[in-house]
MARGU-858352 format. One record per residue (C-alpha): residue in three letters; x, y, z. Coordinates in nm, 4 decimals, always signed. Each point is the difference from the previous one (the first is absolute). Layout:
N
('ALA',(X,Y,Z))
...
***
This chain:
325
('MET',(-0.0062,+0.0150,-0.0064))
('LYS',(+0.1091,+0.3412,-0.0329))
('ALA',(+0.0569,+0.1808,+0.3254))
('VAL',(+0.1825,+0.3356,+0.1347))
('LEU',(+0.2727,-0.0557,+0.2288))
('CYS',(+0.1392,+0.2355,+0.2551))
('GLU',(+0.3648,-0.1346,+0.0885))
('LYS',(+0.0915,+0.3088,+0.1734))
('TYR',(-0.1205,+0.3303,+0.1607))
('GLY',(+0.0087,+0.3013,-0.2190))
('PRO',(-0.1683,+0.2075,-0.2606))
('PRO',(-0.2740,-0.1272,-0.2309))
('GLU',(+0.2879,-0.1192,-0.2376))
('VAL',(+0.0905,-0.2938,+0.2578))
('LEU',(-0.3346,-0.1840,-0.1371))
('LYS',(+0.0675,-0.2555,-0.2713))
('LEU',(-0.2147,-0.1970,-0.2043))
('ARG',(+0.0837,-0.3659,+0.0119))
('GLU',(-0.0999,-0.3557,-0.1024))
('MET',(-0.0646,-0.2204,+0.3416))
('GLU',(-0.1514,-0.3131,+0.0803))
('THR',(-0.3801,-0.0011,+0.0752))
('PRO',(-0.0647,-0.0270,+0.3752))
('VAL',(-0.1665,-0.3060,+0.1260))
('PRO',(-0.2779,+0.0572,+0.2679))
('GLY',(+0.0384,-0.1658,+0.3275))
('ASP',(-0.3021,-0.2150,+0.1560))
('ARG',(-0.1986,+0.3288,+0.1273))
('GLU',(+0.0973,+0.2179,-0.2842))
('VAL',(-0.1475,+0.1104,-0.3520))
('LEU',(+0.1969,+0.0605,-0.2880))
('ILE',(-0.1188,+0.3155,-0.1785))
('ARG',(+0.0469,+0.0941,-0.3519))
('VAL',(+0.0583,+0.3764,+0.0501))
('HIS',(-0.2010,+0.2260,-0.2374))
('ALA',(+0.0876,+0.3316,+0.1813))
('ALA',(+0.2200,+0.1358,+0.2972))
('THR',(+0.0811,+0.3616,+0.1204))
('VAL',(+0.3009,+0.2303,+0.1056))
('THR',(-0.0758,+0.0809,+0.3670))
('ALA',(+0.1943,+0.2107,+0.2463))
('ALA',(+0.0871,-0.3192,+0.1712))
('ASP',(+0.1450,-0.1418,-0.3435))
('TYR',(+0.2411,+0.2757,-0.0834))
('ARG',(+0.0984,+0.0635,+0.3725))
('MET',(+0.0992,-0.3573,+0.0229))
('ARG',(+0.2007,+0.0202,-0.3417))
('SER',(+0.1861,+0.3091,+0.1280))
('PHE',(-0.0002,-0.0511,+0.3636))
('ASP',(-0.1480,+0.3101,+0.0759))
('VAL',(+0.0384,-0.0296,+0.3946))
('SER',(+0.2191,+0.2011,+0.2247))
('GLY',(+0.0678,+0.0604,+0.3778))
('LEU',(-0.1564,-0.2304,+0.2599))
('PHE',(-0.1272,-0.2507,-0.2463))
('TRP',(+0.3224,-0.0496,-0.2130))
('LEU',(+0.1073,-0.3115,+0.1565))
('PRO',(-0.2793,-0.2003,+0.0801))
('MET',(-0.1608,+0.0876,-0.3387))
('ARG',(+0.3326,-0.0995,-0.1789))
('LEU',(-0.0189,-0.3375,+0.1931))
('SER',(-0.3530,-0.0426,-0.0974))
('LEU',(+0.0277,+0.0831,-0.3695))
('GLY',(+0.3531,-0.1245,-0.0669))
('LEU',(+0.3041,+0.1088,+0.1289))
('THR',(+0.2328,+0.0297,-0.3187))
('ARG',(-0.2956,-0.0478,-0.2575))
('PRO',(-0.3718,-0.0520,+0.0246))
('LYS',(-0.1518,-0.3223,+0.1178))
('ARG',(-0.2658,+0.0308,-0.2328))
('GLY',(+0.1497,-0.0471,-0.3521))
('ILE',(-0.3434,+0.0910,-0.1576))
('LEU',(-0.1710,+0.3157,+0.1283))
('GLY',(-0.3702,+0.0941,-0.0573))
('THR',(-0.2580,-0.0161,+0.3010))
('GLU',(-0.3305,+0.0351,-0.1947))
('LEU',(-0.1111,-0.2273,-0.2688))
('ALA',(-0.3147,-0.1276,-0.1885))
('GLY',(-0.0198,-0.3379,-0.2130))
('GLU',(-0.1448,-0.3374,-0.0568))
('VAL',(+0.0559,-0.2773,+0.2140))
('GLU',(+0.2176,-0.2505,-0.2037))
('THR',(+0.0378,-0.3005,+0.2616))
('VAL',(-0.0768,-0.0785,+0.3681))
('GLY',(+0.1788,-0.1472,+0.2889))
('LYS',(-0.1424,-0.3375,+0.1166))
('GLU',(-0.1486,+0.1615,+0.3167))
('VAL',(-0.1476,+0.3222,-0.1598))
('SER',(-0.3670,+0.0010,+0.0241))
('LEU',(-0.0754,+0.4033,-0.0287))
('PHE',(+0.0901,+0.0329,-0.3840))
('LYS',(-0.0040,-0.2474,-0.3023))
('LYS',(+0.1717,+0.0067,-0.3613))
('GLY',(-0.1419,+0.2936,-0.2098))
('ASP',(-0.1055,+0.2253,+0.2949))
('ARG',(+0.0609,+0.3703,-0.0610))
('VAL',(+0.1681,+0.1294,+0.3046))
('PHE',(+0.1907,+0.3160,+0.1417))
('GLY',(+0.1993,+0.0570,+0.3139))
('ILE',(+0.3131,+0.1236,+0.1543))
('ASN',(+0.2951,-0.1514,+0.1759))
('THR',(+0.3266,+0.1752,+0.1260))
('GLY',(+0.1508,-0.3222,+0.1181))
('GLY',(+0.1676,-0.2374,-0.2632))
('ASN',(+0.0524,+0.0622,-0.3686))
('GLY',(-0.2281,+0.2486,-0.1692))
('ALA',(-0.2188,+0.0697,-0.2869))
('TYR',(+0.2622,+0.1445,-0.2579))
('ALA',(-0.0275,-0.3441,-0.1760))
('GLU',(-0.2216,-0.2036,-0.2466))
('TYR',(-0.0707,-0.2530,+0.3084))
('ALA',(-0.0162,+0.0487,+0.3856))
('CYS',(-0.0786,-0.1995,+0.2914))
('ARG',(-0.2276,+0.0908,+0.2868))
('PRO',(-0.1190,-0.1622,+0.3165))
('GLN',(-0.3818,-0.0752,-0.0223))
('ASP',(-0.0599,+0.1872,+0.3314))
('SER',(+0.1937,+0.3047,-0.0937))
('ALA',(-0.1563,+0.3157,-0.1092))
('LEU',(-0.1432,-0.1477,-0.2977))
('ALA',(-0.3501,+0.0086,-0.1442))
('ALA',(-0.2161,-0.0389,-0.2943))
('ILE',(-0.0145,+0.2859,-0.2383))
('PRO',(-0.3475,+0.1743,-0.0161))
('THR',(-0.2083,-0.0802,-0.3016))
('GLY',(+0.0575,+0.2570,-0.2783))
('MET',(+0.3218,+0.1364,+0.1403))
('THR',(+0.3246,-0.0556,-0.2367))
('PHE',(+0.3271,-0.1236,+0.1305))
('GLU',(+0.1534,+0.3410,-0.0013))
('GLN',(-0.2758,+0.1474,+0.1995))
('ALA',(+0.0329,-0.2629,+0.2654))
('ALA',(+0.3578,+0.0178,+0.0256))
('ALA',(-0.0096,+0.3596,+0.0781))
('ILE',(-0.2240,-0.0273,+0.3079))
('PRO',(+0.1582,-0.2109,+0.2668))
('PHE',(+0.3339,+0.2068,+0.1348))
('GLY',(-0.1834,+0.3439,+0.0297))
('ALA',(-0.3351,-0.1474,+0.1332))
('LEU',(+0.1525,-0.2230,+0.2651))
('ALA',(+0.2275,+0.2678,+0.1375))
('ALA',(-0.2994,+0.2595,-0.0264))
('LEU',(-0.2089,-0.2638,+0.2154))
('TYR',(+0.2777,-0.0797,+0.2415))
('PHE',(+0.0596,+0.3824,+0.0962))
('LEU',(-0.3610,+0.1328,-0.0449))
('ARG',(-0.1888,-0.2957,+0.1608))
('ASP',(+0.2362,-0.1553,+0.2444))
('LYS',(+0.2122,+0.2626,+0.0898))
('GLY',(-0.2054,+0.3199,-0.0395))
('GLN',(-0.3199,-0.1465,+0.1189))
('ILE',(-0.1978,+0.1860,-0.2776))
('ARG',(-0.3546,+0.0679,+0.0705))
('SER',(-0.3052,+0.1243,-0.2040))
('GLY',(-0.0076,+0.3789,+0.0178))
('GLN',(+0.3492,+0.0626,+0.0783))
('ARG',(+0.2176,+0.2480,-0.1984))
('VAL',(+0.2967,-0.1842,-0.1369))
('LEU',(+0.2767,+0.1855,-0.2138))
('ILE',(+0.2011,-0.2364,-0.2465))
('TYR',(+0.3504,+0.1671,-0.1134))
('GLY',(+0.1247,-0.1513,-0.2995))
('ALA',(-0.3481,-0.0721,-0.1197))
('SER',(+0.0930,-0.0559,-0.3517))
('GLY',(+0.2517,-0.2943,+0.0660))
('GLY',(-0.0384,-0.3634,+0.0260))
('VAL',(-0.1007,-0.0062,+0.3615))
('GLY',(-0.1706,+0.3255,-0.0052))
('THR',(-0.2441,-0.0655,-0.2825))
('ALA',(-0.0851,-0.3140,+0.2083))
('ALA',(-0.0368,+0.2043,+0.2978))
('VAL',(-0.2292,+0.2449,-0.1261))
('GLN',(-0.2409,-0.2574,-0.1069))
('LEU',(+0.0199,-0.2087,+0.2998))
('ALA',(-0.0605,+0.3001,+0.2273))
('LYS',(-0.3038,+0.0706,-0.1975))
('SER',(-0.1318,-0.3494,+0.0331))
('PHE',(+0.0323,+0.0369,+0.3747))
('GLY',(-0.2096,+0.3169,-0.0170))
('ALA',(+0.2842,+0.2612,+0.0585))
('HIS',(+0.0045,+0.3701,-0.1197))
('VAL',(+0.3282,-0.0254,-0.2161))
('THR',(+0.2313,+0.2613,-0.0854))
('GLY',(+0.2632,-0.0888,-0.2587))
('VAL',(+0.3460,+0.1734,-0.0304))
('CYS',(+0.1767,-0.0173,-0.3287))
('SER',(+0.1501,+0.2000,-0.2733))
('THR',(-0.1826,+0.2224,-0.2513))
('GLY',(-0.0194,-0.2674,-0.2941))
('ASN',(-0.1641,-0.2667,+0.2182))
('ILE',(-0.2964,+0.1970,+0.1568))
('GLY',(-0.2539,-0.1102,-0.2322))
('MET',(+0.1043,-0.3728,+0.0137))
('VAL',(-0.0073,+0.0226,+0.4261))
('ARG',(-0.3367,+0.1661,-0.0305))
('SER',(-0.1272,-0.2847,-0.2202))
('LEU',(+0.1182,-0.2548,+0.2629))
('GLY',(-0.2615,+0.1747,+0.2296))
('ALA',(+0.2149,+0.2518,+0.2035))
('ASP',(-0.2399,+0.2718,+0.1366))
('GLN',(+0.2626,+0.2554,-0.0287))
('VAL',(+0.3407,+0.0145,-0.1570))
('VAL',(+0.2846,+0.2250,+0.1166))
('ASP',(+0.2811,+0.0690,-0.2653))
('TYR',(+0.3476,-0.0090,+0.1965))
('THR',(+0.1678,+0.1832,-0.2718))
('LYS',(-0.2326,+0.3212,+0.0851))
('GLU',(-0.0981,-0.0356,+0.3455))
('ASP',(+0.1184,-0.1873,+0.3303))
('PHE',(-0.2957,-0.1852,+0.1438))
('SER',(+0.1230,+0.0581,+0.3539))
('LYS',(-0.0497,+0.3606,-0.0509))
('ARG',(-0.3919,-0.0139,-0.0845))
('GLY',(-0.1140,+0.0099,+0.3489))
('GLU',(-0.1605,-0.3352,-0.0055))
('THR',(+0.0410,-0.2870,+0.1767))
('TRP',(-0.0257,-0.3837,-0.0628))
('ASP',(-0.0536,-0.3178,+0.2034))
('ILE',(+0.2459,-0.1787,-0.1909))
('ILE',(+0.3087,+0.1281,-0.2152))
('PHE',(+0.1368,-0.2708,-0.2051))
('ASP',(+0.3393,+0.0686,-0.1586))
('THR',(+0.0451,-0.2832,-0.2793))
('VAL',(+0.3281,+0.1342,-0.1371))
('GLY',(+0.1995,+0.1416,+0.2963))
('LYS',(-0.0246,+0.3592,-0.0972))
('THR',(-0.1300,+0.1534,+0.3214))
('SER',(+0.0974,+0.0119,+0.3471))
('PHE',(-0.1790,-0.0114,+0.3482))
('SER',(+0.0816,+0.3443,+0.0891))
('ARG',(-0.1520,+0.1258,-0.3059))
('CYS',(-0.3053,-0.2076,+0.0177))
('ARG',(-0.0552,+0.0133,+0.3815))
('GLY',(-0.2199,+0.3309,-0.0104))
('SER',(-0.2043,-0.1520,-0.2733))
('LEU',(-0.0813,-0.2938,+0.2159))
('GLU',(-0.2962,-0.0253,+0.2294))
('LYS',(+0.0799,-0.0496,+0.3672))
('ARG',(-0.0317,-0.3867,-0.0232))
('GLY',(+0.1057,-0.0171,-0.3736))
('ARG',(+0.2326,-0.2429,-0.1594))
('TYR',(+0.3081,+0.0891,-0.2083))
('LEU',(+0.0695,-0.3272,-0.2333))
('LEU',(+0.3407,-0.0558,-0.1731))
('THR',(+0.0972,-0.2547,-0.2425))
('VAL',(+0.3504,+0.1368,-0.0323))
('PHE',(+0.1769,+0.0421,+0.3235))
('TYR',(+0.3320,+0.0033,+0.1629))
('LEU',(+0.1423,+0.0351,+0.3603))
('PRO',(-0.1352,+0.3235,+0.0776))
('GLN',(-0.3504,-0.0828,-0.0674))
('LEU',(+0.0373,-0.3299,+0.1928))
('LEU',(+0.1094,+0.2073,+0.2835))
('GLN',(-0.3102,+0.2431,-0.0428))
('MET',(-0.2237,-0.3218,-0.0401))
('LEU',(+0.1155,-0.1101,+0.3502))
('TRP',(-0.0177,+0.3180,+0.1717))
('THR',(-0.3550,+0.0966,-0.1472))
('SER',(-0.1121,-0.3569,+0.1201))
('ILE',(+0.0483,+0.0812,+0.3509))
('THR',(-0.1038,+0.3447,+0.0191))
('GLY',(-0.3540,-0.0185,-0.1413))
('GLY',(-0.1566,+0.2468,-0.2370))
('ARG',(+0.1461,+0.0043,-0.3656))
('LYS',(+0.1615,-0.3038,-0.1206))
('VAL',(+0.2832,-0.0996,-0.2226))
('ILE',(-0.0393,-0.3505,-0.1711))
('CYS',(+0.2547,-0.1551,-0.2214))
('GLY',(-0.0272,-0.3455,-0.1241))
('ILE',(+0.0665,-0.2418,-0.2840))
('GLY',(-0.3285,-0.1558,-0.1713))
('THR',(-0.1098,-0.3500,+0.0193))
('GLU',(-0.0727,-0.2473,-0.2400))
('LYS',(-0.2939,-0.2202,+0.1044))
('ARG',(-0.2319,-0.1991,-0.2111))
('GLU',(-0.2810,+0.1159,+0.1717))
('ASP',(+0.0715,+0.3598,-0.0319))
('LEU',(+0.0488,-0.0604,-0.4077))
('LEU',(-0.3476,-0.1642,+0.0144))
('PHE',(-0.1433,+0.3222,+0.1708))
('ILE',(+0.1529,+0.1891,-0.2711))
('ARG',(-0.1371,-0.2184,-0.2727))
('GLY',(-0.3336,+0.0461,+0.1381))
('LEU',(+0.0226,+0.3720,-0.0501))
('MET',(+0.1246,-0.0355,-0.3483))
('GLU',(-0.3176,-0.2195,-0.0788))
('GLU',(-0.1889,+0.2981,+0.1536))
('GLY',(+0.1819,+0.2596,-0.2080))
('LYS',(+0.1352,+0.1804,+0.3041))
('ILE',(+0.3602,-0.0554,-0.0814))
('GLU',(+0.1191,+0.0241,-0.3592))
('PRO',(+0.3696,-0.0213,-0.1171))
('VAL',(+0.1610,+0.2974,-0.1437))
('ILE',(+0.2760,-0.0831,-0.2690))
('ASP',(+0.2576,+0.2716,-0.1204))
('ARG',(+0.2184,-0.1869,-0.2414))
('ARG',(+0.0252,-0.3363,-0.1239))
('TYR',(+0.3433,-0.1740,-0.0976))
('SER',(+0.0913,-0.3410,-0.1340))
('LEU',(+0.2240,-0.2264,+0.2012))
('GLY',(+0.3020,+0.0769,-0.2358))
('GLN',(-0.0558,+0.3920,+0.0822))
('ILE',(+0.0340,-0.0719,+0.3922))
('ILE',(+0.2953,+0.2545,+0.0152))
('GLU',(-0.1962,+0.2658,-0.1349))
('ALA',(-0.3005,-0.0849,+0.2225))
('HIS',(+0.2055,-0.0096,+0.3153))
('ARG',(+0.1739,+0.3455,-0.0958))
('TYR',(-0.3370,+0.1534,-0.0389))
('ALA',(-0.1638,-0.1446,+0.2814))
('GLU',(+0.3043,+0.1144,+0.2214))
('GLY',(-0.0246,+0.3622,-0.1162))
('GLY',(-0.2592,+0.0630,+0.2373))
('HIS',(-0.2910,+0.1266,-0.2452))
('LYS',(-0.2148,-0.2968,-0.0737))
('LYS',(-0.3518,+0.0271,+0.0075))
('GLY',(-0.1200,-0.3347,+0.1607))
('SER',(+0.1606,-0.2871,-0.1295))
('VAL',(+0.2731,-0.1112,-0.2800))
('VAL',(-0.1060,-0.3167,-0.1412))
('ILE',(+0.2295,-0.2809,-0.1449))
('THR',(-0.1690,-0.2152,-0.2602))
('VAL',(+0.1560,-0.3276,-0.0383))
('ASP',(-0.0259,-0.1144,-0.3538))
('GLN',(-0.0318,-0.4109,-0.0203))
***
């Protein structure tokens, strides 16, 4: 099979298209014929090893000391089940599936194995492989932060910073599905798109600082790591929550301090990949409450260009990789 290997840390050019053996599924795994994958922040950060400070050594040991342990990157995928292990009961040959898995080898290949009990589910009827592949990473991250950490409730005011990105577009839609009043923060060119996702109001960060509007929110969710607690503190309700997907030692110390002082909370975290959560998201997809946002499409042979574009920080929603068979 064709697959993209990442044999060392570095820029997009370290990714190489190679011929490899097709993997064989274990007893509780399914072999998926991949039709679509994506380039997420997790993918290009693992490739470049974009980690510093406190997390450098543990992350290096986890991802690979001298080179990536995962030879094939790619966290999200959508495709068809080719074969199943002898103990698999949830899927059968021919099932159209989508999912996410940051452990083991990834989706930049013509075939990939996934445990049947991982974050893997049937693609909703009428949805393409590309659309399905563009959902899990952003939606599961948004669900983890808004529902599990933010404890979002109907009627709350929620601000999503980075509302046009992969996590942000999902967060806007998810917050609306929970009944929140949503403010999206993005650049000028993305205002219309963020409004179309359901945002009640949109702030153009190139022209206005949301923290100087004199408004307060129950939740401020920074999906891109461009704000700070000191800047957002005055814009949070007294028991408001400041959620961060990108964090370092100072933010961890702030989280510890605010956890014991009461009032406004700083909450950092790393999203989880649970099958039950993906099934919850799938239900929202079937109801039309969460839809994918696809910015650009690239072939597997254009993986370098795809990583370069996604890493530039201006993508709208997802960058999709189509895997030609």
